[in-house]
C-alpha positions as CSV (number, residue, x, y, z in Angstrom):
1,M,-25.4,-44.4,-28.0
2,L,-21.8,-43.3,-27.7
3,K,-22.9,-39.9,-26.6
4,Y,-24.5,-41.3,-23.5
5,I,-21.6,-43.6,-22.8
6,F,-19.2,-40.7,-22.9
7,C,-21.5,-38.5,-20.8
8,L,-21.8,-35.8,-23.5
9,D,-24.2,-32.9,-23.3
10,T,-26.5,-33.4,-26.2
11,S,-27.7,-29.8,-26.1
12,L,-24.3,-28.6,-27.3
13,P,-23.4,-28.1,-31.0
14,E,-22.4,-31.2,-32.9
15,D,-18.8,-30.1,-33.5
16,V,-18.3,-29.6,-29.7
17,Q,-19.7,-33.1,-29.0
18,I,-17.3,-34.6,-31.6
19,S,-14.2,-32.9,-30.3
20,S,-15.2,-33.9,-26.7
21,M,-15.7,-37.5,-27.8
22,S,-12.2,-37.5,-29.4
23,A,-10.6,-36.2,-26.2
24,R,-12.4,-38.8,-24.1
25,G,-11.5,-41.5,-26.6
26,F,-7.9,-40.5,-26.3
27,Y,-8.1,-40.6,-22.5
28,I,-9.6,-44.1,-22.5
29,I,-7.1,-45.5,-25.1
30,T,-4.1,-44.0,-23.3
31,Y,-5.1,-45.4,-19.9
32,T,-6.0,-48.8,-21.4
33,L,-2.7,-49.3,-23.1
34,S,-0.8,-48.0,-20.0
35,F,-2.5,-50.5,-17.7
36,I,-1.9,-53.3,-20.2
37,A,1.8,-52.5,-20.0
38,L,1.7,-52.2,-16.2
39,G,-0.1,-55.5,-15.9
40,Y,2.4,-57.3,-18.1
41,Y,5.8,-56.0,-16.9
42,D,7.1,-55.9,-13.4
43,N,6.6,-52.7,-11.5
44,Q,5.6,-51.3,-8.1
45,L,1.8,-51.6,-8.8
46,L,2.1,-55.4,-9.5
47,E,4.2,-55.8,-6.4
48,A,1.5,-54.1,-4.3
49,I,-1.2,-56.4,-5.8
50,H,0.9,-59.5,-5.1
51,D,1.8,-58.5,-1.5
52,Y,-1.7,-57.1,-0.7
53,H,-0.6,-53.6,0.1
54,I,-4.2,-52.6,0.6
55,T,-3.6,-49.0,1.6
56,Y,-1.5,-48.3,-1.5
57,L,-4.0,-50.0,-3.8
58,V,-7.1,-48.2,-2.3
59,L,-5.4,-44.8,-2.5
60,Y,-4.3,-45.2,-6.1
61,C,-7.6,-46.8,-7.3
62,S,-9.6,-44.1,-5.5
63,L,-7.6,-41.3,-7.1
64,L,-7.8,-43.0,-10.5
65,I,-11.5,-43.7,-10.4
66,S,-12.5,-40.3,-9.0
67,S,-10.4,-38.4,-11.5
68,T,-11.9,-40.4,-14.3
69,I,-15.5,-39.8,-13.1
70,L,-14.7,-36.0,-12.8
71,F,-13.1,-36.0,-16.3
72,F,-16.4,-37.3,-17.8
73,T,-18.8,-35.2,-15.7
74,A,-16.9,-31.9,-15.0
75,G,-18.2,-30.3,-18.2
76,T,-21.9,-30.7,-17.3
77,N,-24.1,-28.1,-15.7
78,C,-21.7,-25.2,-15.9
79,G,-24.4,-22.6,-15.4
80,Y,-25.8,-21.7,-18.8
81,L,-27.8,-18.5,-18.7
82,R,-30.7,-20.1,-20.5
83,D,-31.0,-22.7,-17.7
84,Y,-30.4,-20.2,-14.8
85,P,-32.0,-16.9,-16.0
86,T,-31.5,-13.8,-13.8
87,E,-34.5,-12.2,-12.2
88,D,-34.0,-9.0,-14.2
89,L,-33.3,-10.7,-17.5
90,V,-34.9,-8.7,-20.3
91,Q,-35.5,-9.6,-23.9
92,G,-34.3,-6.3,-25.4
93,K,-31.6,-3.7,-25.3
94,E,-32.2,-2.4,-21.8
95,Y,-29.2,-1.7,-19.6
96,Q,-29.2,-1.6,-15.8
97,T,-27.0,1.3,-14.9
98,G,-26.6,4.1,-12.4
99,Y,-24.0,5.8,-10.2
100,F,-22.1,5.3,-7.0
101,V,-21.7,8.3,-4.6
102,N,-19.9,7.4,-1.4
103,G,-20.9,3.8,-1.9
104,R,-24.6,4.7,-2.3
105,H,-26.4,3.6,-5.4
106,V,-27.9,6.6,-7.3
107,V,-30.1,5.8,-10.3
108,N,-29.8,9.1,-12.2
109,R,-27.7,12.2,-12.4
110,D,-30.3,14.4,-10.8
111,S,-29.7,12.6,-7.5
112,I,-25.9,13.0,-7.5
113,E,-25.8,16.5,-6.2
114,A,-28.2,15.7,-3.3
115,A,-26.2,12.6,-2.3
116,V,-22.9,14.5,-2.4
117,E,-24.3,17.4,-0.3
118,E,-25.8,15.0,2.2
119,H,-22.4,13.2,2.6
120,K,-20.6,16.6,3.0
121,Q,-22.9,17.6,5.9
122,E,-22.3,14.2,7.6
123,S,-18.5,14.6,7.2
124,D,-18.5,18.2,8.5
125,A,-20.5,17.1,11.6
126,V,-18.1,14.3,12.3
127,F,-15.1,16.6,11.8
128,E,-16.4,19.1,14.4
129,V,-16.8,16.4,17.0
130,A,-13.3,15.0,16.3
131,K,-11.8,18.5,16.3
132,E,-13.2,19.2,19.8
133,A,-11.8,15.9,21.0
134,N,-8.4,16.7,19.4
135,D,-8.3,20.2,21.1
136,S,-9.0,18.7,24.5
137,Q,-6.2,16.2,24.3
138,I,-2.6,17.1,24.1
139,G,0.0,14.4,23.4
140,V,3.2,14.8,25.2
141,Q,6.3,13.3,23.8
142,T,9.6,13.3,25.7
143,Q,12.8,13.8,23.7
144,G,15.8,13.9,26.1
145,D,15.1,16.8,28.5
146,E,12.7,18.6,26.2
147,E,8.9,18.1,26.2
148,T,7.1,18.9,22.9
149,E,3.4,19.2,22.4
150,E,2.0,17.4,19.3
151,R,-1.4,18.1,18.1
152,V,-2.9,16.9,14.9
153,S,-3.4,19.8,12.4
154,E,-6.9,20.5,11.2
155,V,-6.0,19.7,7.6
156,E,-4.6,16.3,8.6
157,L,-7.5,15.6,10.9
158,K,-10.1,16.3,8.2
159,S,-8.2,14.1,5.8
160,R,-8.4,11.3,8.3
161,I,-12.1,11.7,8.9
162,T,-13.3,12.2,5.3
163,G,-10.4,10.4,3.6
164,I,-11.4,8.2,0.8
165,E,-15.1,8.3,1.9
166,H,-15.8,11.6,0.1
167,I,-15.9,10.0,-3.3
168,S,-16.7,11.6,-6.6
169,P,-19.6,10.1,-8.6
170,F,-18.7,6.8,-10.3
171,E,-20.8,5.6,-13.2
172,I,-21.7,1.9,-13.0
173,P,-20.6,0.1,-16.2
174,P,-23.6,-1.1,-18.1
175,K,-24.4,-4.8,-18.6
176,R,-23.7,-6.1,-22.1
177,Y,-26.4,-7.2,-24.5
178,C,-25.9,-10.5,-26.3
179,E,-27.0,-10.3,-29.9
180,E,-26.8,-14.1,-30.3
181,C,-29.0,-15.0,-27.3
182,K,-31.1,-11.8,-27.3
183,V,-30.7,-11.2,-23.6
184,T,-28.9,-8.7,-21.3
185,Q,-26.0,-10.5,-19.7
186,P,-25.5,-10.3,-15.9
187,Y,-22.0,-9.3,-14.8
188,R,-19.3,-12.0,-15.3
189,T,-21.4,-13.7,-18.1
190,K,-20.0,-14.3,-21.5
191,H,-21.2,-15.8,-24.7
192,C,-19.3,-18.9,-25.6
193,R,-18.6,-19.2,-29.3
194,D,-18.2,-23.0,-29.1
195,C,-21.2,-23.8,-27.0
196,K,-23.3,-21.1,-28.8
197,T,-24.8,-19.8,-25.6
198,C,-24.1,-17.5,-22.6
199,V,-22.4,-18.9,-19.6
200,R,-22.6,-17.4,-16.0
201,K,-19.3,-16.5,-14.5
202,Y,-17.6,-17.7,-17.6
203,D,-14.0,-19.1,-17.1
204,H,-13.1,-20.8,-20.3
205,H,-14.2,-23.4,-22.8
206,C,-12.3,-26.7,-22.1
207,F,-11.8,-29.1,-25.0
208,W,-10.9,-31.9,-22.6
209,I,-14.0,-31.9,-20.5
210,G,-16.3,-31.2,-23.4
211,G,-17.8,-27.9,-22.4
212,C,-17.4,-24.6,-20.5
213,V,-16.1,-24.0,-17.0
214,G,-18.6,-21.7,-15.4
215,E,-20.1,-20.7,-12.1
216,L,-21.6,-24.1,-11.2
217,N,-18.9,-26.5,-12.4
218,H,-15.8,-24.6,-11.5
219,R,-15.5,-26.6,-8.3
220,K,-15.7,-29.9,-10.2
221,F,-13.0,-28.7,-12.6
222,F,-10.8,-27.7,-9.7
223,A,-11.4,-31.0,-7.9
224,F,-10.4,-32.8,-11.1
225,L,-7.1,-30.9,-11.2
226,V,-6.3,-31.6,-7.6
227,I,-7.1,-35.4,-7.8
228,K,-5.5,-35.8,-11.2
229,T,-2.2,-34.1,-10.0
230,F,-1.9,-36.6,-7.1
231,S,-2.8,-39.6,-9.3
232,L,-0.1,-38.5,-11.8
233,V,2.5,-38.3,-9.1
234,M,1.7,-42.0,-8.1
235,S,1.7,-43.0,-11.8
236,F,5.1,-41.4,-12.3
237,D,6.4,-43.4,-9.3
238,I,5.0,-46.6,-10.8
239,A,6.6,-45.9,-14.2
240,V,10.0,-45.2,-12.7
241,S,9.9,-48.4,-10.6
242,G,9.1,-50.4,-13.8
243,Y,12.1,-48.8,-15.6
244,D,14.4,-49.6,-12.6
245,R,13.4,-53.2,-12.7
246,A,13.7,-53.4,-16.5
247,V,17.4,-52.5,-16.1
248,K,17.9,-55.8,-14.3
249,I,16.6,-57.9,-17.2
250,D,19.5,-60.1,-18.5
251,E,18.4,-60.4,-22.1
252,L,19.4,-57.1,-23.8
253,K,16.8,-57.1,-26.5
254,Q,14.0,-57.6,-24.0
255,Q,15.5,-55.1,-21.6
256,F,15.6,-52.5,-24.4
257,H,12.0,-53.2,-25.3
258,V,10.7,-52.9,-21.7
259,K,12.8,-49.8,-21.0
260,A,11.4,-48.1,-24.1
261,I,7.9,-48.8,-22.9
262,F,8.5,-47.3,-19.4
263,I,10.4,-44.3,-20.8
264,F,7.4,-43.5,-22.9
265,L,5.1,-43.9,-19.9
266,I,7.4,-41.6,-17.8
267,C,7.4,-38.9,-20.5
268,L,3.7,-39.1,-20.9
269,T,3.1,-38.8,-17.1
270,V,5.6,-35.9,-16.8
271,M,3.9,-34.0,-19.6
272,F,0.4,-34.4,-18.2
273,F,1.7,-33.7,-14.7
274,F,3.2,-30.3,-15.6
275,F,0.2,-29.3,-17.6
276,T,-2.3,-30.3,-14.8
277,A,-0.1,-28.8,-12.0
278,I,0.2,-25.5,-13.7
279,L,-3.5,-25.3,-14.2
280,L,-4.1,-26.3,-10.6
281,F,-2.0,-23.5,-9.1
282,Y,-3.4,-21.0,-11.5
283,H,-7.0,-21.9,-10.7
284,F,-6.2,-21.9,-7.0
285,F,-5.0,-18.3,-7.4
286,L,-8.2,-17.5,-9.3
287,L,-10.4,-19.0,-6.6
288,M,-8.7,-17.2,-3.8
289,T,-9.1,-13.8,-5.6
290,N,-12.6,-14.6,-7.0
291,Q,-11.5,-14.2,-10.6
292,T,-12.0,-16.2,-13.7
293,T,-9.5,-17.0,-16.5
294,W,-11.4,-14.7,-18.9
295,E,-11.5,-11.8,-16.4
296,H,-7.8,-12.2,-15.4
297,S,-6.5,-12.4,-19.0
298,K,-8.9,-9.8,-20.5
299,K,-9.2,-7.3,-17.6
300,T,-8.3,-4.3,-19.7
301,S,-10.8,-5.0,-22.4
302,I,-13.9,-6.2,-20.3
303,S,-16.2,-3.2,-20.0
304,Y,-17.1,-3.7,-16.3
305,L,-13.5,-4.2,-15.3
306,K,-11.8,-1.3,-17.1
307,V,-12.8,1.2,-14.4
308,Y,-10.8,-0.8,-11.7
309,P,-7.1,-0.5,-11.1
310,R,-5.0,-3.5,-12.1
311,T,-4.5,-4.6,-8.5
312,V,-8.2,-4.3,-7.4
313,F,-10.6,-7.2,-7.9
314,P,-14.2,-6.1,-7.7
315,F,-15.5,-9.5,-6.7
316,D,-12.9,-10.2,-4.0
317,Y,-14.6,-10.7,-0.6
318,G,-11.6,-12.3,1.2
319,I,-9.9,-15.7,0.6
320,W,-12.3,-17.7,2.8
321,N,-15.5,-16.1,1.4
322,N,-14.1,-16.4,-2.2
323,L,-13.5,-20.2,-1.7
324,K,-17.0,-20.6,-0.2
325,M,-18.6,-18.9,-3.1
326,T,-17.0,-21.3,-5.6
327,L,-16.8,-24.5,-3.7
328,W,-20.1,-24.4,-1.6
329,H,-22.6,-22.6,-3.8
330,G,-25.3,-25.2,-3.4
331,N,-25.9,-25.3,-7.2
332,K,-27.3,-21.8,-7.1
333,T,-26.1,-18.9,-9.2
334,R,-25.3,-15.5,-7.7
335,E,-26.2,-12.1,-8.9
336,W,-22.9,-10.3,-8.9
337,T,-22.8,-6.6,-8.2
338,L,-20.1,-4.0,-8.6
339,R,-18.5,-1.8,-5.9
340,H,-16.8,1.5,-6.0
341,P,-13.1,1.0,-7.0
342,D,-11.7,3.4,-4.4
343,L,-13.7,1.9,-1.6
344,L,-12.5,-1.5,-2.7
345,R,-8.9,-0.4,-2.8
346,T,-9.2,1.1,0.7
347,R,-11.0,-1.9,2.3
348,E,-9.0,-4.7,0.8
349,G,-5.5,-3.2,1.5
350,F,-2.4,-4.9,0.3
351,N,-2.8,-7.7,-2.2
352,Y,-0.2,-10.5,-2.0
353,F,-0.8,-11.7,-5.5
354,E,-0.9,-8.5,-7.5
355,N,0.2,-5.1,-6.3
356,E,2.3,-2.1,-7.3
357,Y,5.5,-4.0,-6.7
358,Y,4.9,-7.3,-8.5
359,N,2.3,-9.3,-10.4
360,C,2.4,-13.1,-9.8
361,C,0.3,-14.2,-12.8
């Protein structure tokens, strides 16, 4: 009965359900005792209730209720691979692999030479056209009384035309095979040791929400962090107001007692605020760059990420598209594909979060 009251996923292992129940029990007890104290001693919240400050009460209650609902439901429907199997899911050790030549998918080595030769012919043809245009146009630059002719050299011109486009064959990293679930994992999928199953776009296993953060519930987890951060700011303000009013109590023994209660509430609020705020900013960075906690922290050890430079994110499609993929996915999983690292580096340009000069996270 308690499992349904606490909104636990009964398909998860028993130990995960027990730890999740403990976290939710702590959440309920902490908030219950806090509101008993706030209802008994003078503070800003009681003043708002007595004076009918509707806007303040509606805002605080909305933040509190919505954050509580998300706390109990954020761990559900994270996108387990067993519930959302991929179209090419195979029950055996078969890997989907191949090669990239100039951004074209080549399925075997025999096709590489043909693809490279085809691209070379295309580049040479473009070069000849550009060379004729360059020969027919002479740039004149005036420097004082002298006029100098500037023409782009053939070497520089060819480098501009072919540039990064003439790419050597790049072997696509194979998809991993999960020995526990007996399936080939799509990219970005990881087997969770706690949940005992594979999770799509695995981020991390969260003790507090009682499950994994994955492709389908990352937006709920992020929404919980946003709302909880704002509710903790208001809770801190309420606790500080209670302490300020406790100082005015004439009886020293009662004053000490009330001040101790509000000092405890202030410390508790500050602790949870910093923990939640840090997570909020970190996950905002992850959402904007289309990464997960697992991918960002283990980039050098994940097979399909090793081939990419540190400052290149293979699933980054721009901030707006990245946010849409996470926040407006319509409860549908995506089949993630890899792109050539050099093409990505050229197209994406300078990255403000991680680059050759600094690394923010």
